[in-house]
DSSP file (Angstrom, degrees, kcal/mol; ACC not computed):
  #  RESIDUE AA STRUCTURE BP1 BP2  ACC     N-H-->O    O-->H-N    N-H-->O    O-->H-N    TCO  KAPPA ALPHA  PHI   PSI    X-CA   Y-CA   Z-CA
    1    1 A X              0   0    0      0, 0.0     2,-0.7     0, 0.0     0, 0.0   0.000 360.0 360.0 360.0 132.2    5.2   42.1    3.9
    2    2 A X        +     0   0    0      1,-0.1     0, 0.0     2,-0.0     0, 0.0  -0.761 360.0 167.2 -87.8 117.4    8.3   40.2    5.1
    3    3 A X        +     0   0    0     -2,-0.7     2,-0.3     2,-0.1    -1,-0.1   0.305  33.9 121.2-112.1   7.4   10.2   38.7    2.2
    4    4 A X        -     0   0    0      1,-0.1     2,-0.6     2,-0.0    -2,-0.0  -0.534  63.6-127.2 -74.9 135.0   13.4   37.8    3.9
    5    5 A X        -     0   0    0     -2,-0.3     3,-0.1     1,-0.2    -1,-0.1  -0.729  22.7-172.9 -84.5 122.5   14.3   34.1    3.7
    6    6 A X        +     0   0    0     -2,-0.6     2,-0.3     1,-0.3    -1,-0.2   0.816  65.9   4.6 -86.0 -32.5   14.9   32.8    7.2
    7    7 A X        -     0   0    0      2,-0.0     2,-0.4     0, 0.0    -1,-0.3  -0.991  54.2-160.7-155.8 142.2   16.2   29.3    6.4
    8    8 A X        -     0   0    0     -2,-0.3     2,-0.5    -3,-0.1    -3,-0.0  -0.995  21.5-134.7-126.5 127.0   17.0   27.2    3.3
    9    9 A X        -     0   0    0     -2,-0.4     3,-0.1     1,-0.1     6,-0.1  -0.686  30.0-121.0 -79.4 125.2   17.2   23.5    3.4
   10   10 A X    >   -     0   0    0     -2,-0.5     3,-2.0     1,-0.1    -1,-0.1  -0.289  37.6 -86.9 -65.0 150.8   20.4   22.3    1.6
   11   11 A X  T 3  S+     0   0    0      1,-0.3    -1,-0.1     3,-0.0     3,-0.1  -0.304 114.8  18.4 -57.3 137.8   20.0   19.9   -1.4
   12   12 A X  T 3  S+     0   0    0      1,-0.3    -1,-0.3    -3,-0.1    -2,-0.1   0.305  94.8 129.4  84.8 -10.2   19.8   16.3   -0.3
   13   13 A X  S <  S-     0   0    0     -3,-2.0     2,-1.0     1,-0.1    -1,-0.3  -0.357  70.3-104.1 -74.8 159.2   19.0   17.2    3.3
   14   14 A X    >>  -     0   0    0      1,-0.2     4,-1.7    -3,-0.1     3,-0.5  -0.756  29.2-165.7 -87.2 104.9   16.1   15.5    5.1
   15   15 A X  H 3> S+     0   0    0     -2,-1.0     4,-1.4     1,-0.2    -1,-0.2   0.840  86.6  58.1 -58.4 -36.2   13.4   18.2    5.1
   16   16 A X  H 34>S+     0   0    0     10,-0.2     5,-2.1     1,-0.2     4,-0.2   0.852 104.6  50.0 -67.9 -34.3   11.4   16.2    7.7
   17   17 A X  H X45S+     0   0    0     -3,-0.5     3,-1.3     1,-0.2    -1,-0.2   0.897 109.7  51.8 -66.8 -39.8   14.3   16.2   10.1
   18   18 A X  H 3<5S+     0   0    0     -4,-1.7    -2,-0.2     1,-0.3    -1,-0.2   0.768 103.9  58.2 -68.4 -24.7   14.6   20.0    9.7
   19   19 A X  T 3<5S-     0   0    0     -4,-1.4    -1,-0.3    -5,-0.2    -2,-0.2   0.502 124.6-102.0 -83.5  -4.1   10.9   20.3   10.4
   20   20 A X  T < 5 +     0   0    0     -3,-1.3    -3,-0.2     1,-0.3    -2,-0.1   0.564  68.5 148.8  99.9   9.1   11.4   18.7   13.8
   21   21 A X      < -     0   0    0     -5,-2.1    -1,-0.3     1,-0.1    -2,-0.0  -0.374  58.7 -91.8 -69.1 156.5   10.2   15.1   13.3
   22   22 A X     >  -     0   0    0      1,-0.1     4,-3.3     4,-0.1     5,-0.3  -0.277  41.1-105.8 -62.1 157.2   12.0   12.4   15.3
   23   23 A X  H  > S+     0   0    0      1,-0.2     4,-2.3     2,-0.2     5,-0.2   0.892 121.7  47.4 -54.4 -41.7   14.9   10.9   13.5
   24   24 A X  H  > S+     0   0    0      2,-0.2     4,-2.4     1,-0.2    -1,-0.2   0.927 114.8  45.3 -67.7 -44.1   13.0    7.6   12.9
   25   25 A X  H  > S+     0   0    0      2,-0.2     4,-3.1     1,-0.2     5,-0.3   0.927 113.3  50.8 -62.8 -44.4    9.9    9.5   11.6
   26   26 A X  H  X S+     0   0    0     -4,-3.3     4,-2.3     1,-0.2   -10,-0.2   0.906 111.4  47.8 -60.8 -42.7   12.1   11.8    9.5
   27   27 A X  H  X S+     0   0    0     -4,-2.3     4,-2.4    -5,-0.3    -1,-0.2   0.926 114.3  46.6 -63.4 -45.1   13.9    8.9    7.9
   28   28 A X  H  X S+     0   0    0     -4,-2.4     4,-2.5     2,-0.2    -2,-0.2   0.938 115.1  44.7 -64.2 -48.2   10.6    7.1    7.2
   29   29 A X  H  X S+     0   0    0     -4,-3.1     4,-2.6     1,-0.2    -1,-0.2   0.893 113.5  51.0 -64.5 -39.5    8.9   10.1    5.7
   30   30 A X  H  X S+     0   0    0     -4,-2.3     4,-2.3    -5,-0.3    -1,-0.2   0.923 111.2  47.9 -63.4 -44.1   12.0   11.0    3.7
   31   31 A X  H  X S+     0   0    0     -4,-2.4     4,-2.0     2,-0.2    -2,-0.2   0.913 112.6  48.8 -62.9 -43.9   12.2    7.4    2.3
   32   32 A X  H  X S+     0   0    0     -4,-2.5     4,-2.4     2,-0.2    -2,-0.2   0.908 111.0  50.3 -63.2 -42.2    8.5    7.4    1.4
   33   33 A X  H  X S+     0   0    0     -4,-2.6     4,-2.4     1,-0.2    -2,-0.2   0.913 109.5  50.7 -63.4 -42.7    8.8   10.8   -0.3
   34   34 A X  H  X S+     0   0    0     -4,-2.3     4,-2.4     1,-0.2    -1,-0.2   0.885 110.1  50.6 -62.7 -38.4   11.7    9.6   -2.4
   35   35 A X  H  X S+     0   0    0     -4,-2.0     4,-2.5     2,-0.2    -2,-0.2   0.921 110.3  49.0 -65.6 -44.2    9.8    6.5   -3.4
   36   36 A X  H  X S+     0   0    0     -4,-2.4     4,-2.3     1,-0.2    -2,-0.2   0.907 112.5  48.2 -61.5 -42.1    6.8    8.6   -4.5
   37   37 A X  H  X S+     0   0    0     -4,-2.4     4,-2.5     2,-0.2    -1,-0.2   0.920 111.0  50.6 -64.2 -44.0    9.0   10.9   -6.5
   38   38 A X  H  X S+     0   0    0     -4,-2.4     4,-2.1     1,-0.2    -2,-0.2   0.907 111.6  48.1 -60.7 -42.6   10.8    8.0   -8.2
   39   39 A X  H  X S+     0   0    0     -4,-2.5     4,-2.1     2,-0.2    -1,-0.2   0.903 111.4  49.6 -66.0 -41.6    7.4    6.4   -9.1
   40   40 A X  H  X S+     0   0    0     -4,-2.3     4,-2.5     1,-0.2    -2,-0.2   0.906 111.1  49.5 -64.5 -41.6    6.1    9.7  -10.6
   41   41 A X  H  X S+     0   0    0     -4,-2.5     4,-2.5     2,-0.2    -1,-0.2   0.901 109.9  51.1 -64.3 -40.5    9.3   10.2  -12.6
   42   42 A X  H  X S+     0   0    0     -4,-2.1     4,-2.0     2,-0.2    -1,-0.2   0.902 110.9  48.9 -63.6 -40.1    9.0    6.7  -14.0
   43   43 A X  H  X S+     0   0    0     -4,-2.1     4,-2.4     2,-0.2    -2,-0.2   0.923 111.1  49.2 -65.5 -44.5    5.4    7.3  -15.0
   44   44 A X  H  X S+     0   0    0     -4,-2.5     4,-2.6     1,-0.2    -2,-0.2   0.916 110.8  50.5 -60.5 -42.9    6.3   10.5  -16.7
   45   45 A X  H  X S+     0   0    0     -4,-2.5     4,-2.3     1,-0.2    -1,-0.2   0.880 109.8  50.7 -63.5 -37.8    9.1    8.8  -18.6
   46   46 A X  H  X S+     0   0    0     -4,-2.0     4,-1.7     2,-0.2    -1,-0.2   0.921 111.7  46.9 -65.5 -43.7    6.8    6.1  -19.7
   47   47 A X  H  X S+     0   0    0     -4,-2.4     4,-1.8     1,-0.2    -2,-0.2   0.902 112.7  49.9 -64.6 -40.9    4.2    8.6  -21.0
   48   48 A X  H  X S+     0   0    0     -4,-2.6     4,-2.5     1,-0.2    -1,-0.2   0.897 107.4  54.1 -64.0 -40.4    6.9   10.6  -22.8
   49   49 A X  H  X S+     0   0    0     -4,-2.3     4,-2.5     1,-0.2    -1,-0.2   0.878 106.6  52.5 -62.4 -37.0    8.3    7.4  -24.4
   50   50 A X  H  X S+     0   0    0     -4,-1.7     4,-2.3     2,-0.2    -1,-0.2   0.892 109.2  49.5 -65.6 -39.2    4.8    6.7  -25.7
   51   51 A X  H  X S+     0   0    0     -4,-1.8     4,-2.2     2,-0.2    -2,-0.2   0.920 111.7  48.0 -65.3 -43.0    4.6   10.2  -27.2
   52   52 A X  H  X S+     0   0    0     -4,-2.5     4,-2.5     2,-0.2    -2,-0.2   0.913 111.0  51.1 -63.7 -42.7    8.0    9.8  -28.9
   53   53 A X  H  X S+     0   0    0     -4,-2.5     4,-2.9     1,-0.2    -1,-0.2   0.908 108.9  51.5 -60.5 -42.6    7.0    6.4  -30.2
   54   54 A X  H  X S+     0   0    0     -4,-2.3     4,-1.8     2,-0.2    -2,-0.2   0.910 110.0  49.4 -59.5 -44.1    3.8    7.9  -31.7
   55   55 A X  H  <>S+     0   0    0     -4,-2.2     5,-2.6     1,-0.2     4,-0.3   0.916 113.3  46.5 -61.8 -43.3    5.9   10.6  -33.4
   56   56 A X  H ><5S+     0   0    0     -4,-2.5     3,-1.0     1,-0.2    -2,-0.2   0.913 110.3  52.2 -66.6 -42.8    8.3    8.0  -34.8
   57   57 A X  H 3<5S+     0   0    0     -4,-2.9    -1,-0.2     1,-0.3    -2,-0.2   0.854 117.3  38.8 -62.0 -34.6    5.4    5.8  -36.0
   58   58 A X  T 3<5S-     0   0    0     -4,-1.8    -1,-0.3    -5,-0.2    -2,-0.2   0.347 107.3-126.2 -97.6   5.4    3.8    8.7  -37.8
   59   59 A X  T < 5 +     0   0    0     -3,-1.0     2,-0.3    -4,-0.3    -3,-0.2   0.898  49.4 170.7  50.8  46.9    7.1   10.1  -39.0
   60   60 A X      < -     0   0    0     -5,-2.6    -1,-0.2    -6,-0.1     2,-0.2  -0.686  31.4-136.6 -92.0 138.7    6.3   13.5  -37.5
   61   61 A X     >  -     0   0    0     -2,-0.3     4,-2.6     1,-0.1     5,-0.2  -0.510  34.7-104.6 -79.5 161.3    8.6   16.4  -37.1
   62   62 A X  H  > S+     0   0    0      1,-0.2     4,-2.6     2,-0.2     5,-0.2   0.880 121.6  52.2 -57.9 -39.7    8.5   18.2  -33.8
   63   63 A X  H  > S+     0   0    0      2,-0.2     4,-1.8     1,-0.2    -1,-0.2   0.891 110.7  48.0 -64.9 -39.0    6.6   21.1  -35.3
   64   64 A X  H  > S+     0   0    0      2,-0.2     4,-2.0     1,-0.2    -2,-0.2   0.919 112.7  47.9 -67.2 -43.5    4.0   18.8  -36.8
   65   65 A X  H  X S+     0   0    0     -4,-2.6     4,-2.8     1,-0.2    -2,-0.2   0.901 108.7  55.3 -62.7 -40.7    3.6   17.0  -33.5
   66   66 A X  H  X>S+     0   0    0     -4,-2.6     5,-2.2    -5,-0.2     4,-1.0   0.903 106.5  50.8 -59.2 -42.3    3.3   20.3  -31.7
   67   67 A X  H  <5S+     0   0    0     -4,-1.8     3,-0.5     1,-0.2    -1,-0.2   0.930 113.9  43.6 -61.9 -46.4    0.4   21.3  -33.9
   68   68 A X  H  <5S+     0   0    0     -4,-2.0    -2,-0.2     1,-0.2    -1,-0.2   0.886 117.1  46.0 -66.3 -39.6   -1.5   18.1  -33.3
   69   69 A X  H  <5S-     0   0    0     -4,-2.8    -1,-0.2    -5,-0.2    -2,-0.2   0.539 107.5-124.6 -82.8  -7.4   -0.8   18.1  -29.6
   70   70 A X  T  <5S+     0   0    0     -4,-1.0     2,-0.3    -3,-0.5    -3,-0.2   0.889  74.1 108.8  62.6  41.8   -1.7   21.8  -29.2
   71   71 A X  S   <S-     0   0    0     -5,-2.2    -1,-0.3    -6,-0.2     2,-0.1  -0.824  74.5 -89.0-133.4 174.9    1.7   22.7  -27.6
   72   72 A X     >  -     0   0    0     -2,-0.3     4,-1.5     1,-0.1     3,-0.4  -0.448  35.8-112.4 -82.7 161.6    4.7   24.6  -28.8
   73   73 A X  H  > S+     0   0    0      1,-0.2     4,-2.3     2,-0.2     5,-0.2   0.884 118.0  56.9 -61.5 -39.5    7.6   22.9  -30.6
   74   74 A X  H  > S+     0   0    0      1,-0.2     4,-2.1     2,-0.2    -1,-0.2   0.843 103.1  55.4 -61.8 -29.9   10.0   23.5  -27.6
   75   75 A X  H  > S+     0   0    0     -3,-0.4     4,-1.7     2,-0.2    -1,-0.2   0.901 107.4  48.8 -66.8 -39.2    7.5   21.6  -25.5
   76   76 A X  H  X S+     0   0    0     -4,-1.5     4,-2.7     1,-0.2    -2,-0.2   0.909 109.0  53.2 -65.4 -40.8    7.7   18.6  -27.9
   77   77 A X  H  X S+     0   0    0     -4,-2.3     4,-2.3     1,-0.2    -2,-0.2   0.897 106.1  53.4 -59.1 -40.4   11.5   18.9  -27.7
   78   78 A X  H  <>S+     0   0    0     -4,-2.1     5,-2.8     2,-0.2    -1,-0.2   0.868 109.4  48.8 -63.4 -36.0   11.2   18.7  -23.9
   79   79 A X  H ><5S+     0   0    0     -4,-1.7     3,-1.8     3,-0.2    -2,-0.2   0.953 111.1  49.0 -65.8 -49.4    9.2   15.5  -24.2
   80   80 A X  H 3<5S+     0   0    0     -4,-2.7    -2,-0.2     1,-0.3    -1,-0.2   0.867 113.9  46.6 -58.2 -37.7   11.8   14.0  -26.7
   81   81 A X  T 3<5S-     0   0    0     -4,-2.3    -1,-0.3    -5,-0.2    -2,-0.2   0.284 112.0-122.3 -90.7  10.3   14.6   15.0  -24.3
   82   82 A X  T < 5 +     0   0    0     -3,-1.8     2,-1.8     1,-0.2    -3,-0.2   0.872  44.3 170.6  52.4  47.1   12.7   13.6  -21.3
   83   83 A X    > < +     0   0    0     -5,-2.8     3,-1.8     1,-0.2    -1,-0.2  -0.582   4.8 174.2 -85.2  76.2   12.7   16.8  -19.3
   84   84 A X  G >   +     0   0    0     -2,-1.8     3,-1.7     1,-0.3    -1,-0.2   0.775  66.4  66.7 -59.6 -31.8   10.2   15.3  -16.7
   85   85 A X  G 3  S+     0   0    0      1,-0.3    -1,-0.3    -3,-0.2    -2,-0.1   0.725  94.5  60.3 -64.7 -20.0   10.4   18.3  -14.4
   86   86 A X  G <  S+     0   0    0     -3,-1.8     2,-0.3    -8,-0.1    -1,-0.3   0.461 102.7  60.0 -87.1  -0.8    8.7   20.5  -17.0
   87   87 A X    <   -     0   0    0     -3,-1.7     2,-0.3    -4,-0.2   -43,-0.1  -0.945  64.8-143.6-132.4 147.6    5.5   18.3  -17.2
   88   88 A X     >  -     0   0    0     -2,-0.3     4,-1.6     1,-0.1     5,-0.2  -0.682  34.0-115.7 -93.6 160.8    2.7   17.1  -15.0
   89   89 A X  H  > S+     0   0    0     -2,-0.3     4,-2.4     1,-0.2     5,-0.2   0.910 117.1  57.2 -60.2 -41.3    1.3   13.7  -15.5
   90   90 A X  H  > S+     0   0    0      1,-0.2     4,-2.5     2,-0.2    -1,-0.2   0.905 104.2  50.4 -56.8 -44.6   -2.0   15.3  -16.4
   91   91 A X  H  > S+     0   0    0      1,-0.2     4,-2.0     2,-0.2    -1,-0.2   0.878 111.1  48.6 -66.1 -36.0   -0.4   17.3  -19.2
   92   92 A X  H  X S+     0   0    0     -4,-1.6     4,-2.2     2,-0.2    -1,-0.2   0.891 110.6  50.7 -69.7 -39.3    1.3   14.2  -20.7
   93   93 A X  H  X S+     0   0    0     -4,-2.4     4,-2.2     2,-0.2    -2,-0.2   0.905 109.6  51.7 -63.6 -40.9   -2.0   12.3  -20.6
   94   94 A X  H  X S+     0   0    0     -4,-2.5     4,-2.1     2,-0.2    -2,-0.2   0.909 109.2  49.8 -61.8 -42.5   -3.7   15.1  -22.4
   95   95 A X  H  X S+     0   0    0     -4,-2.0     4,-1.3     1,-0.2    -1,-0.2   0.908 109.6  51.0 -63.6 -40.8   -1.1   15.1  -25.1
   96   96 A X  H  <>S+     0   0    0     -4,-2.2     5,-2.9     1,-0.2    -1,-0.2   0.889 107.9  53.0 -63.7 -38.0   -1.5   11.4  -25.5
   97   97 A X  H ><5S+     0   0    0     -4,-2.2     3,-1.5     1,-0.2    -1,-0.2   0.905 107.4  51.2 -62.7 -41.0   -5.2   11.8  -25.8
   98   98 A X  H 3<5S+     0   0    0     -4,-2.1    -1,-0.2     1,-0.3    -2,-0.2   0.778 106.1  56.0 -66.2 -25.5   -4.7   14.4  -28.6
   99   99 A X  T 3<5S-     0   0    0     -4,-1.3    -1,-0.3     2,-0.2    -2,-0.2   0.447 124.7-106.3 -84.0  -0.3   -2.4   11.9  -30.3
  100  100 A X  T < 5S+     0   0    0     -3,-1.5     2,-0.4     1,-0.3    -3,-0.2   0.662  80.6 126.4  85.5  16.8   -5.3    9.4  -30.2
  101  101 A X      < -     0   0    0     -5,-2.9     2,-0.3    -6,-0.2    -1,-0.3  -0.895  48.7-145.9-110.1 137.4   -3.9    7.2  -27.5
  102  102 A X        -     0   0    0     -2,-0.4     2,-0.5    -3,-0.1    -9,-0.0  -0.736   9.1-146.3 -98.1 152.3   -5.8    6.3  -24.3
  103  103 A X        -     0   0    0     -2,-0.3     2,-0.3   -10,-0.1   -10,-0.0  -0.961  12.0-168.3-118.5 130.7   -4.1    5.9  -21.0
  104  104 A X        -     0   0    0     -2,-0.5     2,-0.4     2,-0.0    -2,-0.0  -0.878  10.8-142.4-117.2 155.1   -5.3    3.5  -18.4
  105  105 A X        -     0   0    0     -2,-0.3     2,-0.5     2,-0.0    -2,-0.0  -0.935   6.3-159.5-120.0 135.7   -4.1    3.3  -14.8
  106  106 A X        -     0   0    0     -2,-0.4     2,-0.5     2,-0.0    -2,-0.0  -0.961   6.5-156.8-115.2 131.2   -3.5    0.2  -12.8
  107  107 A X        -     0   0    0     -2,-0.5     2,-0.3     2,-0.0    -2,-0.0  -0.930  14.6-177.1-109.6 126.1   -3.5    0.4   -9.0
  108  108 A X        -     0   0    0     -2,-0.5     2,-0.3     0, 0.0    -2,-0.0  -0.909  26.3-117.1-121.8 149.4   -1.6   -2.3   -7.1
  109  109 A X        -     0   0    0     -2,-0.3     2,-0.6     1,-0.0    -2,-0.0  -0.640  24.7-132.3 -80.3 139.7   -1.2   -3.0   -3.4
  110  110 A X        -     0   0    0     -2,-0.3     2,-0.6     2,-0.0    -1,-0.0  -0.840  20.1-161.6 -91.4 125.4    2.2   -2.8   -2.0
  111  111 A X        -     0   0    0     -2,-0.6     2,-0.5     2,-0.0    -2,-0.0  -0.936   2.8-163.4-110.2 119.6    3.0   -5.8    0.2
  112  112 A X        -     0   0    0     -2,-0.6     2,-0.5     2,-0.0    -2,-0.0  -0.888  14.0-136.2-105.4 129.8    5.9   -5.4    2.5
  113  113 A X        -     0   0    0     -2,-0.5     2,-0.5     1,-0.0    -2,-0.0  -0.694  17.6-162.5 -84.7 129.1    7.4   -8.4    4.1
  114  114 A X        -     0   0    0     -2,-0.5     2,-0.3     2,-0.0    -2,-0.0  -0.951  11.5-139.7-113.4 127.5    8.1   -8.1    7.7
  115  115 A X              0   0    0     -2,-0.5    -2,-0.0     1,-0.1     0, 0.0  -0.620 360.0 360.0 -82.6 144.3   10.5  -10.5    9.3
  116  116 A X              0   0    0     -2,-0.3    -1,-0.1     0, 0.0    -2,-0.0   0.379 360.0 360.0-152.8 360.0    9.5  -11.6   12.7
């Protein structure tokens, strides 16, 4: 098995350009990917804020919240400190369900104005 790394894309570089897409395609795909990542991070932060609010409303210590949420105390600390990279949206929704909160999702159309 070959385990040698042939190429590493530097941080901040456009992966799509490195994969051989045309400059315009690479720019478009890169921009779309950044938007999706930004939206996912905002959603995770919103879910984490709801968990923190629940803890505050019930005056729960992290260990108590961990017991109710069926996670470890360090996981609760990661929520409190908004370490979004450590969580999937699914895991945060599951924790909110264990806290007795339901999560609903709204889907909206993106309308882009084109000048012409």
